[in-house]
C-alpha positions in Angstrom: 19.5 -7.4 -10.1 19.7 -6.3 -6.4 23.2 -6.7 -4.9 23.4 -8.6 -1.7 25.2 -7.1 1.3 28.0 -9.4 2.6 25.9 -9.7 5.8 23.0 -11.1 3.7 25.2 -13.6 1.9 25.8 -15.4 5.1 22.8 -14.3 7.1 22.0 -17.5 9.0 25.5 -17.7 10.5 26.0 -14.0 11.2 22.6 -13.7 13.0 24.1 -15.9 15.7 27.3 -13.9 16.0 26.6 -10.2 15.3 23.2 -9.5 16.7 24.1 -9.3 20.3 24.3 -5.7 21.3 23.3 -2.9 19.0 20.8 -5.1 17.3 19.3 -6.9 20.3 15.9 -5.3 19.5 15.7 -6.2 15.9 12.9 -8.8 16.2 11.3 -9.3 19.6 8.7 -6.7 20.5 7.9 -5.5 23.9 9.9 -4.1 26.8 10.9 -7.5 28.2 11.1 -6.8 31.9 8.4 -5.8 34.3 10.8 -3.5 36.1 10.9 -1.5 32.9 7.2 -1.7 32.4 6.7 -0.1 35.9 9.0 2.7 34.9 7.1 3.3 31.6 3.6 3.4 32.8 2.5 6.9 34.1 2.4 7.5 37.8 -0.4 10.2 37.8 -2.8 8.4 35.4 -6.5 8.9 35.5 -8.6 7.4 32.8 -10.7 9.9 30.8 -13.6 7.5 30.5 -15.4 4.8 32.4 -15.0 1.3 30.9 -18.5 1.3 29.5 -18.3 4.7 28.0 -15.0 3.8 26.5 -16.6 0.8 24.8 -19.2 3.1 23.2 -16.4 5.4 21.9 -14.4 2.4 20.8 -17.2 1.0 18.6 -17.8 4.4 17.1 -14.1 4.5 16.1 -14.3 1.0 14.7 -17.3 1.8 12.6 -15.7 5.0 11.3 -12.4 3.5 10.4 -13.9 0.5 8.6 -16.1 2.8 6.5 -13.3 5.2 5.9 -10.9 2.5 4.7 -13.5 1.2 2.4 -14.0 4.6 0.9 -10.4 5.7 0.7 -8.8 2.4 -0.5 -11.9 0.8 -2.2 -12.1 -2.1 0.2 -14.9 -4.6 1.0 -15.1 -6.2 4.4 -14.9 -10.0 4.1 -14.7 -13.0 6.4 -11.2 -14.1 7.5 -9.8 -17.4 9.0 -8.9 -17.9 12.6 -7.2 -21.2 11.8 -5.3 -22.5 8.7 -3.6 -25.7 7.7 0.0 -25.9 8.7 1.1 -27.3 5.3 -0.5 -24.4 3.4 2.3 -21.9 4.2 -0.3 -19.3 4.7 0.4 -18.5 8.4 2.4 -15.4 9.3 5.7 -15.9 11.1 6.0 -12.1 11.7 9.8 -12.0 11.3 12.6 -14.2 10.0 14.5 -15.3 13.0 12.1 -18.1 14.1 11.4 -16.6 17.5 7.6 -16.4 17.3 5.8 -19.6 16.3 2.0 -20.2 16.0 -0.2 -22.3 18.2 -0.7 -25.7 16.6 -3.3 -28.5 17.2 -4.7 -31.5 15.3 -8.2 -31.0 13.9 -10.9 -33.3 12.5 -12.1 -36.0 14.9 -12.7 -39.3 13.0 -10.2 -38.7 10.2 -7.6 -41.4 9.6 -5.0 -38.6 9.7 -6.1 -35.5 11.5 -5.4 -32.1 9.9 -2.4 -30.2 11.3 -3.9 -26.8 12.1 -2.5 -23.5 13.3 -4.1 -20.5 14.8 -3.2 -17.5 12.6 -0.7 -14.9 13.8 -1.9 -12.5 11.1 -3.8 -12.9 7.8 -1.0 -11.4 5.7 -0.5 -14.2 3.2 -4.1 -15.4 3.2 -5.3 -12.0 2.1 -3.3 -12.0 -1.0 -4.7 -15.4 -2.0 -8.1 -14.1 -1.1 -7.9 -11.4 -3.7 -8.2 -14.1 -6.3 -10.9 -16.0 -4.4 -13.1 -12.8 -4.2 -12.3 -12.0 -7.8 -11.0 -8.5 -7.0 -10.1 -6.4 -10.0 -7.1 -4.0 -10.1 -7.8 -1.2 -7.7 -10.2 -3.3 -5.6 -9.4 -4.9 -2.3 -10.6 -6.5 0.9 -10.5 -5.6 4.6 -10.9 -8.0 7.5 -11.8 -7.9 11.2 -8.8 -10.2 11.9 -8.3 -12.0 15.3 -5.1 -13.8 16.1 -3.0 -15.4 18.8 0.7 -14.5 19.3 1.9 -16.7 22.2 5.5 -15.5 22.1 5.0 -11.9 22.8 6.2 -10.4 26.1 3.0 -9.1 27.7 3.4 -5.4 28.5 1.4 -2.2 28.2 1.0 -2.4 24.4 1.5 -6.1 23.6 -1.0 -8.9 24.1 -1.2 -12.5 23.2 -4.6 -11.7 21.7 -4.4 -9.6 18.6 -7.0 -7.7 16.6 -6.2 -6.0 13.3 -7.8 -4.5 10.3 -5.9 -6.7 7.9 -6.4 -5.3 4.4 -5.2 -6.1 0.9 -5.6 -4.4 -2.5 -4.9 -5.6 -6.0 -2.4 -3.5 -8.0 -0.6 -3.5 -11.3 3.2 -3.6 -12.0 3.1 0.2 -12.6 1.8 0.7 -9.1 4.8 -1.0 -7.5 6.6 2.3 -6.5 7.3 4.4 -3.5 4.7 7.1 -4.4 1.9 4.6 -4.6 2.9 3.3 -1.1 3.0 6.8 0.3 -0.4 7.7 -1.1 -1.9 4.6 0.6 -0.2 5.5 3.9 -1.6 9.0 3.7 -5.1 7.8 3.1 -4.9 5.5 6.1 -3.5 8.2 8.3 -6.3 10.6 7.3 -8.9 8.0 8.3 -7.3 7.4 11.7 -6.8 11.1 12.4 -10.4 11.9 11.4 -11.7 9.1 13.6 -9.9 10.7 16.5 -11.4 14.1 15.8 -15.0 12.7 15.4 -14.9 10.7 18.6 -13.7 13.8 20.5 -16.8 15.7 19.2 -19.1 12.9 20.5 -17.1 12.3 23.7 -15.7 15.7 24.7 -14.0 14.4 27.8 -11.4 12.9 25.4 -10.1 16.4 24.4 -7.8 16.9 27.3 -5.3 19.8 27.6 -2.6 17.4 28.7 -2.6 15.8 25.3 -1.8 17.6 21.9 -4.1 17.3 18.9 -3.5 14.4 16.5 -1.0 15.5 13.8 -2.6 16.5 10.6 0.0 14.8 8.4 2.5 12.0 8.6 6.2 12.6 7.8 8.1 10.0 5.8 11.6 8.9 6.7 13.6 6.0 5.2 15.4 3.7 7.7 18.7 4.8 6.2 17.9 8.5 7.0 17.2 7.6 10.6 20.4 5.6 10.8 22.3 8.6 9.6 20.6 10.8 12.2 21.3 8.5 15.1 24.1 6.2 14.0 25.0 4.9 17.5 21.6 4.0 18.7 19.7 0.7 18.4 16.5 0.7 16.3 13.9 1.3 19.0 15.9 4.2 20.5 16.3 5.7 17.0 12.6 5.5 16.5 12.0 7.1 19.9 14.3 10.0 19.2 12.7 10.5 15.9 9.1 10.7 17.0 9.8 12.9 19.9 10.5 15.6 17.3 8.1 14.2 14.6 5.1 12.8 16.4 3.6 10.9 13.4 5.9 9.2 10.9 6.1 6.4 8.4 9.4 4.6 8.3 10.2 3.2 4.8 12.5 0.3 4.0 12.4 -2.1 6.9 14.0 -5.5 6.3 17.0 -5.0 4.1 20.4 -4.5 5.6 21.3 -0.8 6.0 24.7 0.8 5.6 25.8 -0.1 9.1 25.5 -3.8 8.2 22.2 -4.6 10.0 18.5 -4.3 9.0 16.4 -1.7 10.8 14.3 -4.6 11.9 13.9 -8.2 10.7 10.9 -8.8 8.5 9.4 -12.0 7.1 10.8 -12.7 3.7 7.6 -13.8 1.9 5.1 -10.9 1.9 6.4 -7.3 2.0 9.0 -6.3 -0.6 12.0 -4.9 1.2 14.6 -5.7 -1.4 13.5 -3.6 -4.4 15.7 -0.5 -5.1 13.7 2.7 -4.8 15.6 6.0 -4.7 19.2 7.2 -4.7 20.0 9.8 -2.0 23.4 11.5 -1.6 24.9 8.8 -3.7 23.4 6.0 -1.6 20.9 3.4 -2.9 17.8 3.0 -0.8 15.6 -0.1 -0.8 12.2 -1.2 0.2 8.5 -0.8 -0.6 7.3 -1.3 2.9 7.3 0.3 6.3 5.6 1.2 9.6 3.3 3.9 10.9 4.6 5.1 14.3 3.2 7.8 16.5 4.2 9.5 19.8 1.9 8.4 22.6 1.5 11.3 24.9 0.1 9.1 27.7 2.9 6.6 27.9 5.4 9.0 26.4 6.7 6.3 24.2 6.9 5.2 20.5 3.6 3.6 19.5 3.3 1.4 16.4 -0.1 1.5 14.7 0.5 -0.3 11.4 2.9 -2.3 9.3 2.3 -2.4 5.5 3.9 -2.7 2.1 3.7 -3.5 -1.5 4.0 -7.3 -1.7 6.8 -9.4 -3.2 6.9 -10.5 -6.9 8.1 -14.0 -7.7 11.6 -12.5 -8.3 11.8 -10.6 -5.0 10.3 -13.5 -3.1 13.0 -15.8 -4.2 15.8 -13.3 -3.4 14.4 -12.5 0.0 14.0 -16.2 0.9 17.6 -16.7 -0.1 18.7 -13.9 2.2 16.6 -15.5 5.0 18.0 -19.0 4.3 14.4 -20.1 3.7 14.4 -21.3 0.1 12.7 -24.5 1.2 9.5 -22.4 1.7 9.2 -22.3 -2.1 7.7 -25.7 -2.0 4.7 -24.6 0.0 1.3 -23.9 -1.7 1.3 -20.1 -1.0 4.8 -19.6 -2.3 4.1 -21.8 -5.4 1.1 -19.7 -6.2 3.3 -16.6 -6.3 6.0 -18.3 -8.4 3.3 -19.6 -10.8 1.6 -16.2 -11.1 -1.6 -17.7 -9.7 -2.3 -14.8 -7.3 -2.2 -11.1 -8.1 0.2 -8.3 -7.3 -0.9 -6.4 -4.3 -0.4 -3.9 -1.5 -1.6 -4.5 2.0 -1.1 -4.2 5.7 -2.3 -4.6 9.2 -3.6 -1.8 11.4 -3.7 -2.7 15.0 -7.2 -2.2 16.3 -6.5 -2.1 20.0 -3.3 0.0 19.5 -5.4 2.5 17.5 -8.1 2.6 20.2 -5.4 3.0 22.8 -3.9 6.0 21.0 -7.2 7.7 20.1 -8.9 7.1 23.5 -5.8 8.2 25.4 -5.4 5.1 27.5 -2.2 3.9 29.2 -2.6 0.2 28.7 -3.8 -2.1 25.9 -5.9 -3.9 28.5 -8.2 -0.9 28.8 -9.5 -1.4 25.3 -9.2 -5.1 24.8 -9.8 -8.3 26.8 -6.9 -10.7 27.2 -4.9 -12.6 29.7 -2.3 -10.7 31.8 0.4 -12.0 34.2 0.0 -11.2 37.9 3.1 -9.1 37.8 1.6 -6.8 35.3 -1.8 -6.7 37.0 -0.2 -5.6 40.2 1.7 -2.8 38.5 -1.5 -1.6 36.8 -3.4 -1.6 40.1 -0.6 0.5 41.7 -0.8 2.9 38.7 -4.6 3.3 38.8 -5.0 1.5 35.5 -8.0 -0.8 35.3 -7.5 -3.5 32.7 -10.1 -5.9 31.3 -10.0 -9.6 31.6 
C-alpha cells in the first residue's frame, strides 16, 4: 500500500493555502504576461524558411514520425473524436486543480433533451477505451492525429488554444508496468523525433544552421526527486530550465506525487497516468511514478520546450488512490472510471506528442504560430511583428 504524504491527506484544503509562492507554476502553462513574452522572443530572429517551404518540410516530418511511431511502438493510425459526451467522463481535464475546463455545447437538434457535448482537450482517456474497441492485443496499439481546443491557456510563443497531438496508446500486461518499460518507450519515441530532424535537414539543407547545435542523440532520465535535490530552492519551471541548460534532452520521471519538499513537481490529472506507484529506492528515499515528460532545450527561444507527456496508466487500485488524493472520488461513478474499476478496458501505456511543438523544435522556429494556424491576441501579434516573426492566422 502506498503511504500518503500529509499534504496529500488534506490536499483540497492545502492547495488553497500553500501553493502561493514556490509552487505558483504547478499547473498553469505559459508565461502569463506579454511583457515576459517580449523578453523571451529573440531580437535577431530570421526564419530559416519561407512559410510555404516550411509547410513542405512540416508534412515531411509528420509523415516520417507517424510511420516511425507505427514501426517502433507497433501502432496503427485510427480516427479520433473531436467531441465527446460530457457525462462519459472521457474528456481530459489536464491537471487536478480545476483551472482548465473544456468548451461545452448542446448537440442534437430535435431531441427532447439535447446531448451535453464537450470539445476534447486531449484524447487521453478515450484512447484507452479505444484499445478494446479496436480489439488490440497485448503489444499492439493505436495512434491518432488528435485535434483539441484548450480555451484556458495563456497564449504565448509555445501555447495555443488550438492543439494538435499524436495521441497514442498501447496495450500492456501487468509485467510491463515498470520503469524500464516506460524508459524503453521514451527512447523509441525520441529516436523517431531525432531521426525526423536529421532527415528533414538532408532534404532542406537551410535548416542545418551553425547557430543551432545538432539534435541530441540520446535522452537523459531524471526523477523529479533528483531535480529537487539539485535545485531545492527553485520552483518547478526554473528547476527544469536549469537542468536542460546542461542536459539538452531529458525525460523527467515521477510527475504528480508529492515530493520530499511537500509539493508535487507539477499537478497531474488523477485518472490516467500512474504517478503513485513506488518504483525505486535511491539513497534511502522511495521514488514514485510511472510517468513523465520529454523536455528539450530550444536553441531559438533559449528556453525549456516540452514535447511530450506520457506514462503507464492507472490500475483500478491506483486510480482510486489518486482520486482520493485529488478529492475526486465522485469521478468513480462516471462510465470511463467504472470501466477501469470493472476491468472492462485493458492495461496500457500512452501519451501525447505535441505536433506543433515538435515542428517548432525541428524546424527552428521562434513561435508556434509559424507552424500552426490559430487565433492570437493583438498584443502578441504586435510583439511578433516587432521581432520579425510572421505567424499564421
